C-alpha positions as CSV (number, residue, x, y, z in Angstrom):
1,M,141.5,105.0,-63.0
2,V,138.9,107.2,-64.5
3,E,137.7,104.4,-66.9
4,E,137.1,102.0,-63.9
5,R,135.2,104.7,-62.0
6,L,133.0,105.5,-65.0
7,D,132.4,101.9,-65.7
8,S,131.3,101.3,-62.1
9,I,128.5,103.9,-62.5
10,G,127.4,102.7,-66.0
11,V,129.2,105.2,-68.2
12,D,130.8,103.6,-71.2
13,R,133.8,105.0,-73.1
14,R,131.6,106.2,-75.9
15,T,129.6,108.4,-73.5
16,F,132.8,109.6,-71.9
17,L,134.2,110.6,-75.3
18,K,130.9,112.4,-76.1
19,F,131.3,114.3,-72.9
20,C,134.9,115.3,-74.0
21,A,133.6,116.3,-77.4
22,T,131.0,118.5,-75.7
23,L,133.7,120.2,-73.6
24,A,135.8,120.7,-76.8
25,G,132.8,122.5,-78.2
26,V,132.4,124.7,-75.2
27,L,136.2,125.6,-75.4
28,A,135.7,126.5,-79.1
29,L,138.2,123.7,-80.1
30,P,138.0,121.4,-83.1
31,P,136.3,118.1,-82.5
32,A,139.6,116.3,-82.8
33,Y,140.6,117.7,-79.4
34,A,138.1,115.5,-77.7
35,R,140.8,112.8,-77.5
36,N,143.3,115.2,-76.0
37,I,140.8,116.1,-73.4
38,A,140.0,112.4,-72.7
39,H,143.7,111.6,-72.4
40,A,144.2,114.5,-69.9
41,L,141.3,113.5,-67.7
42,Q,142.6,109.9,-67.6
43,T,146.2,110.7,-66.8
44,V,146.7,114.1,-65.2
45,R,146.7,114.4,-61.4
46,K,143.5,115.9,-60.1
47,P,144.0,119.4,-58.9
48,S,142.9,120.3,-55.3
49,L,140.2,122.8,-55.0
50,V,139.0,125.1,-52.2
51,W,135.6,126.6,-52.8
52,L,134.8,129.7,-50.7
53,E,131.3,131.3,-50.3
54,F,130.9,134.8,-49.1
55,Q,128.1,137.3,-49.9
56,D,126.2,135.0,-52.2
57,C,122.8,133.3,-52.8
58,A,124.6,129.9,-53.4
59,G,123.1,130.1,-57.0
60,N,126.4,129.1,-58.5
61,T,126.7,126.1,-56.3
62,E,123.2,125.2,-57.2
63,S,124.0,125.5,-60.9
64,F,127.1,123.4,-60.3
65,L,125.2,120.7,-58.3
66,R,122.5,120.4,-61.0
67,A,125.0,119.8,-63.8
68,S,124.5,116.3,-65.2
69,N,127.1,116.4,-67.9
70,P,129.1,115.4,-65.9
71,S,127.2,114.9,-62.7
72,V,128.7,116.5,-59.6
73,A,129.7,113.1,-58.3
74,D,131.7,112.3,-61.4
75,L,133.3,115.8,-61.4
76,V,134.3,115.5,-57.7
77,L,135.7,112.0,-58.0
78,D,137.2,112.0,-61.5
79,I,138.2,115.5,-62.5
80,L,138.7,117.6,-59.3
81,S,139.6,117.0,-55.7
82,V,137.2,119.2,-53.9
83,D,138.8,119.4,-50.5
84,Y,136.7,122.2,-49.1
85,H,133.2,123.3,-50.1
86,E,130.9,124.4,-47.2
87,T,127.7,123.4,-49.0
88,I,128.5,119.8,-50.0
89,M,131.3,118.6,-47.7
90,A,130.4,116.2,-44.9
91,A,132.8,117.8,-42.4
92,A,131.8,120.9,-40.4
93,G,133.3,123.3,-37.9
94,H,136.9,122.7,-36.9
95,Q,137.2,119.6,-39.1
96,A,136.2,121.5,-42.2
97,E,138.6,124.4,-41.5
98,A,141.4,121.9,-40.9
99,A,140.7,120.4,-44.4
100,K,140.9,123.8,-45.9
101,D,144.1,124.8,-44.1
102,A,145.8,121.5,-45.0
103,T,145.0,122.0,-48.7
104,V,146.3,125.6,-48.7
105,A,149.4,124.6,-46.8
106,A,150.3,122.0,-49.5
107,G,150.0,124.7,-52.2
108,G,149.3,124.2,-55.9
109,H,145.6,124.4,-55.4
110,F,142.7,126.3,-57.0
111,V,140.5,128.7,-55.1
112,V,137.0,129.0,-56.4
113,V,135.1,132.0,-55.0
114,E,131.4,132.5,-54.9
115,G,129.9,135.8,-53.7
116,S,131.3,139.3,-53.2
117,I,133.7,140.4,-50.5
118,P,132.4,143.1,-48.1
119,R,135.1,145.5,-46.8
120,G,132.8,147.8,-44.8
121,Q,133.2,147.9,-41.0
122,N,136.5,146.0,-41.3
123,G,134.8,143.1,-43.0
124,A,132.2,142.6,-40.2
125,Y,129.4,142.0,-42.7
126,C,130.7,138.5,-43.6
127,T,132.6,136.4,-41.1
128,I,133.2,132.6,-40.9
129,G,134.9,131.0,-38.0
130,G,135.8,134.3,-36.5
131,K,137.6,135.5,-39.7
132,S,136.4,138.1,-42.2
133,A,135.9,137.2,-45.8
134,V,138.9,139.4,-46.7
135,Q,141.1,137.5,-44.3
136,I,139.9,134.1,-45.4
137,L,140.4,134.9,-49.1
138,Q,143.9,136.3,-48.6
139,E,144.9,133.2,-46.6
140,A,143.5,130.8,-49.2
141,A,145.2,132.6,-52.1
142,V,148.7,131.9,-50.8
143,G,150.3,129.3,-53.1
144,A,147.3,129.0,-55.3
145,V,147.6,128.2,-59.1
146,A,144.7,130.6,-59.7
147,I,141.5,132.0,-58.3
148,I,138.4,131.2,-60.3
149,N,135.4,133.5,-59.6
150,V,132.1,131.8,-60.3
151,G,129.2,134.2,-60.7
152,T,129.0,138.0,-61.1
153,C,129.3,138.7,-57.4
154,S,132.8,137.4,-56.9
155,S,133.8,138.6,-60.4
156,F,132.6,142.2,-60.2
157,G,130.8,142.7,-56.9
158,G,127.4,141.8,-58.4
159,I,124.1,142.8,-56.7
160,P,125.7,143.4,-53.3
161,A,127.9,146.0,-54.8
162,A,125.0,147.8,-56.5
163,S,124.3,151.4,-55.4
164,P,124.3,152.4,-52.6
165,N,126.5,149.3,-51.8
166,P,126.0,149.5,-48.0
167,T,128.6,146.8,-47.2
168,A,131.3,148.2,-49.5
169,A,131.2,144.9,-51.5
170,V,133.8,144.3,-54.1
171,G,134.9,141.6,-56.5
172,V,138.0,139.4,-55.8
173,S,140.4,141.5,-58.0
174,A,139.9,144.4,-55.6
175,V,141.3,142.4,-52.7
176,I,143.8,140.0,-54.3
177,S,146.9,140.7,-56.5
178,G,149.8,138.6,-57.5
179,V,147.7,135.5,-58.3
180,P,146.1,134.7,-61.7
181,I,142.3,135.5,-61.6
182,I,139.7,134.1,-63.9
183,N,136.2,135.5,-63.9
184,L,133.2,133.4,-64.8
185,P,130.4,135.9,-64.4
186,G,126.7,135.2,-64.8
187,C,123.8,134.9,-62.4
188,P,124.6,132.1,-62.0
189,A,127.7,131.0,-63.8
190,N,127.1,128.2,-66.3
191,A,128.3,124.8,-65.0
192,A,129.6,123.9,-68.5
193,N,132.0,126.9,-68.4
194,I,133.2,126.1,-64.9
195,T,134.0,122.5,-66.0
196,A,135.6,123.7,-69.2
197,T,137.9,126.1,-67.5
198,F,139.4,123.3,-65.4
199,V,139.5,120.9,-68.3
200,H,141.5,123.5,-70.3
201,Y,144.1,123.6,-67.6
202,L,144.2,119.8,-67.3
203,T,144.5,119.4,-71.1
204,F,147.0,122.2,-71.9
205,G,148.7,122.8,-68.6
206,A,147.8,126.5,-68.9
207,L,144.9,128.8,-68.1
208,P,142.6,129.8,-70.9
209,A,143.1,133.1,-72.8
210,L,141.2,136.0,-71.2
211,D,139.6,139.3,-72.2
212,S,140.1,142.6,-70.5
213,E,137.6,141.7,-67.8
214,R,139.6,138.5,-67.1
215,R,136.9,136.3,-68.6
216,P,137.8,133.3,-70.8
217,L,137.5,134.1,-74.4
218,F,136.0,130.7,-75.2
219,A,132.9,131.6,-73.1
220,Y,132.9,135.4,-73.3
221,G,134.5,136.2,-76.6
222,A,131.4,137.0,-78.6
223,R,128.3,139.0,-77.9
224,I,124.9,137.3,-77.3
225,H,123.6,139.5,-80.1
226,D,125.9,138.0,-82.7
227,N,124.9,134.4,-81.9
228,C,121.3,135.0,-81.1
229,P,118.7,133.0,-83.1
230,R,116.5,136.1,-83.2
231,R,119.2,138.2,-84.9
232,G,117.6,137.7,-88.2
233,H,114.4,139.4,-86.9
234,F,116.6,142.3,-85.7
235,D,118.1,142.8,-89.1
236,A,114.6,142.5,-90.7
237,G,113.2,145.1,-88.3
238,Q,110.8,142.7,-86.7
239,F,110.5,143.5,-83.0
240,V,108.3,142.5,-80.0
241,S,106.5,145.7,-79.0
242,E,104.4,144.2,-76.1
243,W,104.6,141.1,-74.1
244,G,102.4,138.5,-75.6
245,D,101.8,140.3,-78.9
246,E,102.1,138.6,-82.3
247,G,105.8,139.2,-82.6
248,H,106.4,137.7,-79.2
249,Q,104.5,134.6,-80.1
250,K,106.5,134.3,-83.3
251,G,109.9,134.7,-81.6
252,W,110.8,138.1,-82.9
253,C,113.6,140.3,-81.6
254,L,113.3,141.5,-77.9
255,Y,115.5,144.6,-78.3
256,R,112.5,147.0,-77.8
257,M,111.6,145.1,-74.6
258,G,115.0,145.9,-73.1
259,C,117.1,143.0,-74.2
260,K,120.8,143.7,-73.4
261,G,122.2,141.1,-75.8
262,P,123.8,143.7,-78.0
263,Q,126.2,144.7,-75.3
264,T,126.6,141.4,-73.3
265,F,129.4,138.9,-73.9
266,H,128.5,135.3,-73.0
267,N,128.0,132.0,-74.7
268,C,124.5,131.5,-73.5
269,P,123.1,131.1,-77.1
270,T,125.4,128.2,-77.9
271,V,125.8,126.4,-74.5
272,Q,122.4,127.3,-73.0
273,W,121.2,125.8,-69.7
274,N,119.9,122.6,-68.2
275,D,122.0,120.4,-70.5
276,G,121.2,122.7,-73.5
277,T,117.5,122.7,-72.9
278,N,116.9,126.4,-73.2
279,W,118.1,129.9,-72.1
280,P,116.3,133.2,-71.2
281,I,115.9,134.6,-74.7
282,G,114.8,131.2,-76.0
283,A,112.1,131.3,-73.3
284,G,110.9,134.7,-74.5
285,H,112.7,137.0,-72.0
286,G,115.4,139.5,-72.9
287,C,118.9,139.3,-71.7
288,V,119.6,141.5,-68.6
289,G,123.4,141.5,-69.1
290,C,124.2,139.7,-65.9
291,S,127.7,138.7,-67.1
292,E,128.8,142.3,-67.4
293,P,130.5,144.5,-64.7
294,N,128.0,146.7,-62.7
295,F,125.1,145.2,-64.6
296,W,122.6,146.0,-61.9
297,D,123.3,149.7,-62.2
298,Q,124.3,150.1,-65.8
299,M,121.8,147.7,-67.5
300,S,118.7,148.8,-65.6
301,P,115.9,149.5,-66.1
302,F,115.8,146.0,-67.5
303,Y,112.7,146.6,-69.6
304,A,113.9,149.8,-71.2
305,R,115.6,149.4,-74.6
306,L,119.2,150.4,-75.1
307,P,119.6,153.9,-76.5
308,K,122.8,153.2,-78.6
309,V,124.9,150.2,-79.2
310,P,128.4,150.4,-80.7
311,G,129.1,148.0,-83.6
312,F,127.3,145.0,-85.0
313,G,129.8,142.5,-86.2
314,V,131.5,139.7,-84.2
315,E,134.7,141.8,-84.4
316,T,133.4,144.1,-81.7
317,S,135.4,143.6,-78.5
318,A,134.6,143.8,-74.9
319,D,136.9,146.8,-74.6
320,A,134.8,148.7,-77.1
321,I,131.6,147.9,-75.2
322,G,133.2,148.8,-71.9
323,L,134.3,152.2,-73.2
324,W,130.8,152.9,-74.4
325,L,129.3,151.9,-71.0
326,A,131.8,154.2,-69.3
327,G,130.4,157.1,-71.3
328,A,132.0,157.0,-74.8
329,T,129.6,157.9,-77.6
330,A,128.8,155.6,-80.5
331,A,126.4,156.1,-83.4
332,A,126.2,152.6,-85.0
333,F,122.6,152.2,-84.0
334,A,121.7,155.6,-85.3
335,A,123.6,154.9,-88.6
336,H,121.8,151.5,-88.9
337,G,118.5,153.2,-88.4
338,G,119.4,155.9,-90.9
339,V,120.3,153.3,-93.5
340,K,117.0,151.5,-92.9
341,A,115.1,154.8,-93.3
342,L,116.8,155.6,-96.6
343,Q,116.0,152.1,-97.8
344,R,112.3,152.6,-96.9
345,R,112.2,155.9,-98.7
346,G,113.4,154.3,-101.8
347,E,110.9,151.5,-101.6
348,E,107.6,152.2,-103.3
349,R,105.9,149.1,-102.0
350,K,104.5,148.9,-98.5
351,P,106.2,146.6,-95.9
352,A,105.0,143.1,-95.7
353,R,102.0,142.5,-93.5
354,G,102.9,141.8,-89.9
355,R,106.3,143.5,-90.1
356,I,107.1,146.0,-87.5
357,E,109.3,148.7,-88.9
358,E,112.4,149.6,-86.9
359,Q,112.4,153.1,-85.3
360,E,115.3,155.2,-84.4
361,P,116.8,154.3,-81.0
362,A,115.4,156.1,-78.0
363,P,117.5,158.9,-76.5
364,E,119.9,158.3,-73.6
365,G,118.2,156.7,-70.6
366,G,115.8,154.7,-72.8
367,K,113.0,157.3,-72.5
């Protein structure tokens, strides 16, 4: 029983329910659903999980291992049955491969993929046990409930797929079809979102709703810009113009310093990292858009501001952003700047001291 296991490690029911309430928040559910989640975790059979690592830095595993709400031990023992994970399993070699093969043969398992899949040179750039990453993935996908990609590399190809992409690296969806795929991009993926994805399945018996990039809406349904605590400074025209300047010290908007929050969908502002301790923008650094497809090529240079950004409200969808990134034109930023300019012309008083007036966006390319 889950309660007995938690009691043995000093976790009382109140703490357990608090954890369930936290997951309800991550899933964008009302607090009342905490009891539904608690019931599911106590009664539903633990799903088997095969965690594969390919072209990766193991950053997602490290993020997962350092989660303390719940700890990895609790997650492994009480929520999931992690039957294969090269980094944390005790078995090695043929014993490890036998554990994976047995889980796949039984079916009804989840496959978690970390790292991109190289297809160049017939997959020779990444082989494990004499098999290419492509072959291992295809075999593990047979009979799986779903494939959950943790991190941007397995979701979209990530940094290995950046130009010139010497290994012909791709995301999982370019290799696998016929199996539900969920992407949890980020460099790395947030452990809270990984846990919440599984908890959603255990609670409702179904996978979470996804956007056009196969990302759960509960985690990627809103732009960072719309939930950013510095948004008020953006609207007020207060921007950091140089690292360490007065605006930077006061926590003003990082748009001019290259922040990609206006076109990045992720729940970083609300969930944050290290048990909600902080996140990049909170630490004074702009978002680099790591949860978006092709971010390394499309979001760089990281310290050059965006030329144009379509839309401002929370109603803006990932599809609209994606079309813009693909080359569609949008004039919302220019319109916003024009309105600001008209307002300033109509103002007879000078701006308040210390305020940095918003300028029109830079031309394409951020120059």
